[in-house]
The first five atom37 places (N, CA, C, CB, O) and aatype in JSON, in Angstrom:
{
  "aatype": [12, 6, 5, 1, 0, 10, 1, 0, 18, 17, 9, 19, 19, 17, 14, 6, 0, 3, 1, 15, 10, 14, 0, 13, 10, 6, 6, 10, 7, 18, 1, 1, 16, 7, 0, 3, 6, 7, 19, 10, 10, 18, 15, 1],
  "atom_mask": [
    [1, 1, 1, 1, 1],
    [1, 1, 1, 1, 1],
    [1, 1, 1, 1, 1],
    [1, 1, 1, 1, 1],
    [1, 1, 1, 1, 1],
    [1, 1, 1, 1, 1],
    [1, 1, 1, 1, 1],
    [1, 1, 1, 1, 1],
    [1, 1, 1, 1, 1],
    [1, 1, 1, 1, 1],
    [1, 1, 1, 1, 1],
    [1, 1, 1, 1, 1],
    [1, 1, 1, 1, 1],
    [1, 1, 1, 1, 1],
    [1, 1, 1, 1, 1],
    [1, 1, 1, 1, 1],
    [1, 1, 1, 1, 1],
    [1, 1, 1, 1, 1],
    [1, 1, 1, 1, 1],
    [1, 1, 1, 1, 1],
    [1, 1, 1, 1, 1],
    [1, 1, 1, 1, 1],
    [1, 1, 1, 1, 1],
    [1, 1, 1, 1, 1],
    [1, 1, 1, 1, 1],
    [1, 1, 1, 1, 1],
    [1, 1, 1, 1, 1],
    [1, 1, 1, 1, 1],
    [1, 1, 1, 0, 1],
    [1, 1, 1, 1, 1],
    [1, 1, 1, 1, 1],
    [1, 1, 1, 1, 1],
    [1, 1, 1, 1, 1],
    [1, 1, 1, 0, 1],
    [1, 1, 1, 1, 1],
    [1, 1, 1, 1, 1],
    [1, 1, 1, 1, 1],
    [1, 1, 1, 0, 1],
    [1, 1, 1, 1, 1],
    [1, 1, 1, 1, 1],
    [1, 1, 1, 1, 1],
    [1, 1, 1, 1, 1],
    [1, 1, 1, 1, 1],
    [1, 1, 1, 1, 1]
  ],
  "atom_positions": [
    [[68.49, 28.76, -38.46], [68.59, 27.72, -37.69], [68.14, 28.55, -36.55], [69.96, 26.96, -37.65], [68.23, 29.78, -36.54]],
    [[67.69, 27.87, -35.66], [67.33, 29.23, -33.96], [68.3, 28.52, -33.24], [65.32, 29.27, -32.76], [68.77, 27.39, -33.45]],
    [[68.56, 29.4, -32.29], [69.52, 29.0, -31.43], [68.69, 28.0, -30.38], [70.25, 30.33, -30.75], [69.5, 27.77, -29.49]],
    [[67.51, 27.33, -30.08], [66.59, 26.63, -29.57], [67.42, 25.14, -29.99], [65.0, 27.02, -30.19], [68.08, 24.33, -29.33]],
    [[66.91, 25.31, -31.84], [67.33, 24.04, -31.81], [69.27, 23.41, -32.17], [66.24, 23.54, -32.87], [69.61, 22.41, -32.81]],
    [[70.06, 24.31, -31.57], [71.37, 24.2, -31.56], [71.18, 23.43, -29.63], [72.34, 26.05, -32.0], [71.83, 22.51, -29.13]],
    [[70.23, 24.14, -29.09], [70.43, 23.78, -27.58], [71.27, 24.03, -27.03], [70.43, 22.77, -27.23], [71.14, 23.79, -25.83]],
    [[72.69, 24.67, -27.49], [74.07, 25.15, -26.67], [73.33, 26.59, -25.91], [75.72, 25.6, -27.97], [72.27, 27.03, -26.35]],
    [[73.96, 27.17, -24.87], [73.76, 28.11, -23.86], [74.63, 28.46, -24.16], [73.55, 27.98, -22.62], [74.53, 29.49, -24.82]],
    [[76.16, 27.89, -23.91], [77.89, 28.31, -24.47], [78.51, 27.51, -25.11], [78.96, 28.53, -23.49], [78.72, 26.38, -24.66]],
    [[79.02, 27.95, -26.51], [79.86, 28.18, -27.67], [81.35, 28.39, -27.55], [79.38, 29.25, -28.29], [81.6, 29.48, -27.02]],
    [[82.0, 27.97, -27.75], [83.62, 27.89, -27.55], [84.13, 28.3, -29.59], [84.21, 25.64, -26.76], [84.1, 27.56, -30.57]],
    [[84.43, 29.36, -29.48], [84.59, 29.44, -30.6], [87.01, 29.29, -31.28], [83.5, 31.07, -30.74], [87.78, 30.23, -31.03]],
    [[87.33, 28.41, -31.77], [88.77, 28.15, -31.37], [89.59, 28.85, -32.04], [89.2, 26.86, -31.49], [88.73, 29.52, -31.46]],
    [[90.41, 29.47, -32.7], [91.17, 30.14, -33.45], [90.99, 29.79, -35.16], [92.53, 29.86, -32.86], [90.79, 30.56, -36.1]],
    [[91.13, 28.42, -35.13], [91.81, 27.86, -36.14], [90.04, 27.79, -36.94], [92.95, 26.23, -35.69], [90.1, 27.48, -38.13]],
    [[88.52, 28.04, -36.38], [87.2, 28.33, -37.05], [87.33, 29.13, -38.15], [86.24, 28.96, -36.21], [88.36, 29.75, -38.44]],
    [[86.37, 29.12, -38.73], [86.05, 29.54, -39.71], [85.48, 31.16, -39.2], [85.13, 28.48, -40.37], [84.79, 31.53, -38.26]],
    [[86.43, 32.21, -40.79], [86.08, 33.88, -39.97], [84.83, 34.11, -39.87], [86.56, 35.27, -40.72], [84.54, 34.88, -38.95]],
    [[83.91, 33.69, -40.54], [82.31, 33.83, -41.03], [81.89, 33.36, -39.39], [81.62, 32.52, -42.66], [80.96, 34.13, -39.15]],
    [[82.06, 32.69, -38.43], [81.12, 32.15, -37.6], [80.72, 32.76, -36.43], [81.46, 31.07, -37.3], [79.68, 32.51, -35.82]],
    [[82.19, 34.15, -35.91], [81.31, 34.52, -35.36], [79.95, 36.21, -35.47], [82.11, 34.3, -34.42], [79.25, 36.84, -34.68]],
    [[80.22, 36.24, -36.74], [78.72, 36.97, -37.45], [77.8, 35.87, -37.83], [78.99, 37.91, -39.0], [76.81, 36.04, -38.55]],
    [[78.22, 34.58, -37.23], [76.59, 34.06, -37.57], [75.95, 33.34, -36.65], [76.42, 33.15, -38.75], [74.83, 32.86, -36.81]],
    [[76.92, 33.2, -35.21], [76.71, 33.66, -34.44], [75.76, 34.58, -33.5], [77.26, 33.72, -34.64], [74.78, 34.25, -32.84]],
    [[76.39, 35.86, -33.66], [76.09, 37.11, -33.61], [73.88, 37.16, -33.8], [77.25, 37.89, -35.08], [73.02, 37.57, -33.03]],
    [[73.78, 36.41, -35.43], [72.58, 36.67, -36.34], [72.06, 35.67, -35.48], [72.58, 36.49, -38.09], [71.04, 35.99, -34.86]],
    [[72.4, 34.83, -35.36], [71.48, 33.31, -33.79], [71.03, 33.96, -32.71], [72.75, 31.94, -32.74], [70.06, 33.55, -32.06]],
    [[71.77, 35.15, -32.38], [71.31, 35.89, -30.74], [72.62, 35.54, -29.98], [0.0, 0.0, 0.0], [72.54, 35.55, -28.76]],
    [[73.72, 35.25, -30.51], [74.68, 34.88, -28.9], [75.51, 35.99, -28.91], [75.8, 33.29, -28.79], [75.87, 36.65, -29.88]],
    [[75.78, 36.14, -27.79], [76.78, 37.24, -27.58], [78.08, 36.98, -27.51], [76.56, 37.89, -26.51], [78.26, 35.82, -27.16]],
    [[78.99, 37.54, -27.69], [81.12, 37.58, -27.13], [81.0, 37.8, -25.67], [82.44, 39.33, -27.88], [80.82, 38.9, -25.16]],
    [[81.09, 36.72, -25.06], [81.27, 37.11, -23.41], [82.57, 36.7, -22.72], [80.12, 36.37, -22.51], [82.68, 36.44, -21.53]],
    [[83.45, 36.67, -23.57], [84.81, 36.79, -22.99], [85.18, 36.37, -24.11], [0.0, 0.0, 0.0], [84.43, 36.01, -25.03]],
    [[87.08, 36.39, -24.12], [88.15, 35.9, -25.09], [89.14, 36.16, -24.28], [88.31, 36.55, -26.54], [89.24, 36.97, -23.36]],
    [[90.54, 34.68, -25.1], [91.65, 34.63, -24.53], [92.52, 33.78, -25.61], [91.5, 34.08, -23.1], [92.37, 32.66, -26.1]],
    [[93.28, 34.57, -25.71], [94.76, 33.71, -26.33], [94.1, 33.16, -27.33], [95.65, 32.42, -25.34], [94.18, 31.93, -27.33]],
    [[93.13, 33.89, -28.67], [92.42, 34.12, -29.51], [90.77, 32.99, -29.65], [0.0, 0.0, 0.0], [89.97, 32.82, -30.57]],
    [[90.86, 32.44, -28.21], [89.7, 31.7, -28.27], [88.31, 32.53, -27.84], [89.95, 30.5, -27.38], [88.04, 33.29, -26.91]],
    [[87.98, 32.29, -28.35], [85.92, 33.19, -28.34], [84.67, 32.47, -27.54], [85.0, 33.13, -30.28], [84.1, 31.46, -27.95]],
    [[84.51, 32.81, -26.93], [82.91, 32.63, -25.8], [82.44, 32.88, -26.23], [82.38, 33.09, -24.63], [82.87, 33.88, -26.8]],
    [[81.17, 32.54, -26.57], [79.49, 33.12, -26.82], [78.46, 32.21, -26.08], [78.99, 33.07, -28.61], [78.25, 31.0, -26.09]],
    [[77.85, 33.33, -25.39], [76.64, 32.58, -24.87], [75.21, 33.38, -25.1], [76.87, 32.32, -23.27], [75.15, 34.54, -25.51]],
    [[74.44, 32.82, -24.86], [72.82, 33.15, -24.78], [72.25, 33.63, -23.55], [72.0, 31.94, -25.06], [71.05, 33.88, -23.49]]
  ]
}
């Protein structure tokens, strides 16, 4: 799946999300742009 297929520019990853999700997002080209209290923010 390409990031364009998601049509998402920002993705919020909550602490209870699957631990493999950040690595998956990075493989799609997203970058971590912020974090607060375990919540991660990714953008492309």
